[in-house]
N, C-alpha and C positions, 0 to 999 in steps of 0.2 A: 248891761248885756245887750242893749239896743244896737242894732247893726246899721242904722241909719239915722238921719236927723229927726224923723218923726217918732215921737215916744208914745207907746201905748201905756195905759193906766196899769201900773204893777209890773211892768216888763223889766225895769231895772231894780226892783225891790228884792231884797234878800229873802230866799225861801228857806224857812226853818223846818218844815215838814211837809210831806205830801203823801196822802193815802188814797189808793185807788179803790173804788167801790163799784165792781161790776154787778149789774142787775139785769137779769134777762139779756136782752140784745143791747142794752145801754151800758155806757160807762160814765161814772161820775168820779170827781176828784175833790177831795176836802184838803185844802192847803192852809198852812199857817205862814204868813209872810210879815216882813218887817220893813219899814222905811223910817225916814226922819221924824215922822209923826207918831210912830209907835207900831204895835203889831195889829194884824187883823186876819180875818178868816175869808176864804174864798171857796164857794161852792160852785163847781163847774160841771156842766154836762156836755159830753162830747158826741156829736151825731155820727152817723154812718159815713159822711163825707168828710169828717174831720172839723166840721163847724162847731164852734164852742159858744155856749150860753153861760153866763156867770152871774153870781150874786155875791156881793161884798158885804162885809159887816166888820165893826170894830169887835174886839174881844168882849167888851161889856155888852154890845148888841148881840153877840153870839150866843150869850147865855139865855137872853130873852127869846131869841130865835129858836134855840134848842127846846126851851119850855113849850113854845107854841107848836113846834113841830111834834113833840111828844103827845100834846093834847089832841092834835089832829089825828094821830094815829090811834089814839084811844076812842075818839069819835067814830072813825072808820070801823073799829072793831065791834062797835055797838049796832051797826046798821045790819039789815037783813042781807043774806048772801046775795051776791051780784046775780042778776037775772037779765040777760040780753033782751028778753021779751017783755020786761017790766022796767024800763029805765025811767029815771026822774025826768021831770020837765026841764027841758033845756040842758039836761045832764047835771044840774047843780044839786049837791047834796048838803053842804055846809061850808061856811067861809069864816075867816078871821083876819084881823089885820094888826099890825104894830107899827109904831113910829119911834125911831131912834136915830140920833145923829144926822138929822135932816134927811132922812130916808124913810120911805114908807114901804113896808113889806105886806104883801097880800098872800093869804093861804087860802086856795079854793079847792075843795074837794069835789071831784066830778066823776062822772062815768059816761061811757059810750059803749058801742057795740063790741068793743075789744076788751073792756074792763074798766077798773077804777084807777084813778091817778090823782095825785095832789099837784096842783099847779101853783108854783111859787113865783111871785113877781116882785122885783125891786124897782120902785119908782123914785126918781130924783128929779130935781127941777130941770135936768138936762136931758135925760133919757129913761128908758124902761127896759129891763131884761127879765127873761123868764127861764125857769128850770122846772121840768116836769118829772116827778118821782112816781114810778109805779107803786100801787098799794096792794098789799101792806109791806112787802119786802124792802121797797126802796125807802120808805119812811124808817123802818127798823134799822137798816144798815147805815144810813146816813146819820141817823140819831146816835148810834152806838159810837161811830168814828168821831163825830163832833164832840161827844161827851169826853172821849179819851184825849183828844188834842186840847180841849179847854182845861181839863185837869192837868195837863202836862205843861201847857204853855201860858195858861192864865192864872198867875199866882193869887192866892186868897190874901185878904188884907192883913192876916196874921203871919204871912210868910216874911222871913227877914232876908236881908241881902247876903247873910252867910250861906244860906241853902238855896238861894236863887240869884246867882250873880248876874249883874246888869251886862248886856251885850255891848262892849265897847272896844274900840281899837281893833275891830276884825279886819282881816286881810280883804282887799278888794276882790269881788268876784271875777272870775275869768270865764271865757268861752271860746270855743273853736269849732270850726266846720270841717267835717271829713266827709267827703262825697255828698250824699243826700241827708247826712245826719248832723245834729248840732249837740255838743257836749258842753255842759254847764258845770262849773266848780264853785261851789258856794260854801263859805264858812259860817257856821252858826253857833248858837250857844244856848244851853238850857240849864236846868238845875243840876244836871249830871256833869256838865263841863262843855268844852268846845268839841265841834264835830265838823267833818267835811262831807258835804252831800255832792255826789257826782250824778248828774242827770243825763240821760241819752234821749233826745227828742226827735222823733220823725213824724211824717204825716200820719195821722191816726194812731200814734203810738207814743207812749212815754213810760220811762222807767228810771229808777234811781236807786242808788245804794248810799248808806250813810256809814261813814268811818269815823269812829271815836278818835279823839286826839291821841289817846295812848297807843293807837295802832299805827299812827302816821310814819314813824321811824321804820317799823317793821315792813310797812307797805312800800316805803321809799326803797328799802334795801332789797325787797323782792323785785321791784321793778328794775333797779339797777342790775341785778343779776340777769334778768331776761335781756336787758339792753346790752350788757357786756357779752352775753352769749351770742346774740345776733350780730354784734360787731365782729366777733371772731369768725362767724360763719361767713360773713361778707368779705372779710380780709382773705380767708382761705379761697374763696370763690374768686376774687380778683386776682390773687397770686396764680392760681391755676389758669385763669383766662390769659394772663400776661405770658405765662410760660408757653401756653398753646400757641398764642400769637407768634412768639418768638421762633418756635419750631416751625411754624408754617412759613415765616419769613425766610428762614435759613434754607428750607426745602425749595422754596421759589427761586432764591438766588442760586442754589445748586443746579436746578433745571434750566435756568437761564444760561449759566456757564456751559452746561452739557449741549445746549442748543447752538450756542455760539461756535463751540469747537466742531460740532457735526457740520455746520453750514461752512466753516472754514475748509474742512476736508473735502467737502463736495466742490467747492470752487477750485481747489487745486487739481482735482481730477478732471475737471472740464478744461483747464488750461493745458494739461498734458495731452489730452485727446485732440485738442485743437492744433498743437504743434505737430502732432503726428500727421494730421490731415494736410497740413501746409507742405510738409516734407514730401509726402506722396504726390501731391499736385505737381511740385517742382520736377520730380523724377519723371513724370508722365510727359510734361512739356519737353524735356530733354530728349526723350525717346522719339517723340513725334518729329522733331527738328532733325534728328540724325537720319531718320528714314526718308525724309524729303531730299536730303543732300544726296543720298545714295542713288536715289531714282534719277536725278539729274546727271 
């Protein structure tokens, strides 16, 4: 789905699931994605200006990440109530870190004059990214969503291929731009079968709907009904427009003919009047000549 030559990490990967987690004035997303290397989790924080911070992890690392996240929530619950007049030195309360798949994750529980928060950092040999969760609700909501997604998309070792089919031969993802919106069409699969996820993405906004495969035909038929209805409306409008243009053209032709006949009649009157003037002038000259002869 990349629109240019520069490819961002995860931009072309198949999105299997996406859950929005609004907390206070912040918005977080927990996504399950898949590429040629397998499935992975993405925890993203969207700022007020639309800027995103994200932490990535494999599904195996996701379970360790979730366990640590839950522990940090338990540690936060053991602390004395937050007091802006009695803050910890440097705002540091407690910290933990984990290492998995060549990535190190830091969990720093802190506080300041606005409240308590959990600062999660992902460090790789190439870069470092940070997501900040409000305490306690941010930890609770993200933990709940991550747990649900891991249960759904990370099969246990005892799961068989019969109840958790492998994602193979899926149609290629599609995308389209309409004004200032982007629409993405991604086909995925889970233990319940195939599905189509349609995502609408704008600046500072993203929403998606998931359509199970069993509903695809009904969805297509419904869309075709709307398309056929609009086609009939457009045809009726075009026919009416053509008929109106035809009437206007006939009226214009009739007006032109009437004007031509009117001009022709005016010219004939002018010619008749001119002839009468010439005759009168001739008669006047004859009378003057006759009078001169008599005087002589």
